[in-house]
C-alpha positions in Angstrom: 108.4 -96.6 -105.3 109.0 -92.9 -104.5 106.0 -90.7 -103.8 104.8 -88.6 -106.7 104.6 -84.8 -106.2 100.9 -85.0 -106.6 100.4 -87.5 -103.8 102.8 -85.6 -101.5 100.9 -82.3 -102.2 97.6 -84.1 -101.5 99.0 -85.3 -98.1 100.2 -81.7 -97.3 96.7 -80.3 -98.1 95.0 -83.1 -96.1 97.2 -82.5 -93.0 96.5 -78.8 -93.1 92.8 -79.3 -93.5 92.9 -81.8 -90.6 94.5 -79.2 -88.4 92.0 -76.5 -89.5 89.2 -79.0 -88.8 90.4 -79.6 -85.3 90.6 -75.8 -84.6 87.1 -75.1 -85.8 84.1 -75.2 -83.4 81.8 -78.2 -83.4 79.2 -77.4 -86.1 81.8 -75.9 -88.6 84.1 -78.9 -88.0 81.3 -81.3 -88.8 80.5 -79.4 -91.9 84.2 -79.4 -93.1 84.4 -83.1 -92.3 81.3 -83.7 -94.5 82.7 -81.6 -97.3 86.0 -83.5 -97.3 84.4 -86.9 -97.9 85.0 -88.3 -101.4 81.2 -88.6 -101.9 80.8 -84.8 -101.4 82.6 -83.8 -104.6 79.3 -82.9 -106.2 78.9 -80.0 -103.7 82.6 -79.3 -103.1 83.5 -78.4 -106.7 80.6 -75.9 -107.3 81.2 -74.4 -103.9 84.9 -74.1 -104.5 84.2 -72.3 -107.9 81.7 -70.0 -106.2 84.2 -69.1 -103.5 87.0 -68.4 -106.0 84.7 -66.1 -108.0 83.6 -64.4 -104.8 87.2 -64.0 -103.7 88.0 -62.3 -107.1 85.2 -59.9 -106.4 86.4 -59.3 -102.8 86.6 -55.6 -103.2 82.7 -55.5 -103.1 81.2 -54.9 -99.7 79.5 -58.3 -99.2 82.2 -60.5 -100.5 85.8 -60.9 -99.2 89.2 -61.9 -100.3 89.1 -64.7 -97.7 87.0 -66.6 -100.1 89.8 -67.2 -102.6 92.1 -69.4 -100.6 89.2 -71.3 -99.1 87.8 -72.0 -102.6 91.2 -73.1 -103.9 91.7 -75.4 -100.9 88.3 -77.0 -101.7 89.1 -77.3 -105.4 92.5 -78.8 -104.7 90.9 -81.9 -103.3 89.4 -82.7 -106.7 91.6 -80.9 -109.2 95.1 -82.5 -109.4 96.6 -79.5 -111.2 95.8 -77.2 -108.2 97.2 -79.5 -105.5 100.9 -78.5 -105.6 100.4 -74.7 -105.9 97.8 -74.9 -103.1 100.0 -76.9 -100.9 102.9 -74.6 -101.5 100.7 -71.5 -100.8 99.4 -73.1 -97.5 102.9 -73.9 -96.3 104.2 -70.5 -97.3 101.3 -68.7 -95.6 101.9 -70.6 -92.4 105.5 -69.7 -92.4 104.7 -66.0 -92.9 102.1 -66.1 -90.2 104.5 -67.6 -87.7 107.1 -65.0 -88.6 104.5 -62.2 -88.2 103.4 -63.5 -84.8 107.0 -63.9 -83.6 107.9 -60.4 -84.7 104.7 -59.0 -83.1 105.7 -60.6 -79.8 109.2 -59.2 -79.9 108.0 -55.7 -80.6 
């Protein structure tokens, strides 16, 4: 049976979150690992919604636009409709970041 696009997107998001978790320092890594557990959806969904709202208000001094992708990544673990667009955005963002870094080294 071929993989569904939703399960493929969930694997992409999970792999990227695994990589981010490994790159984080100890305490933050533990916190992200706790949030990714299936039993933590009761905190993950409200936190994701708050981060998305904070990201939309990123022009205010205290909040930032960095909150929007983080909130969407958290929500994509629980909301199937967000998995594919989030996975696509993560992969695209990584590609653009690599190009940017390669161009900066060449300059």
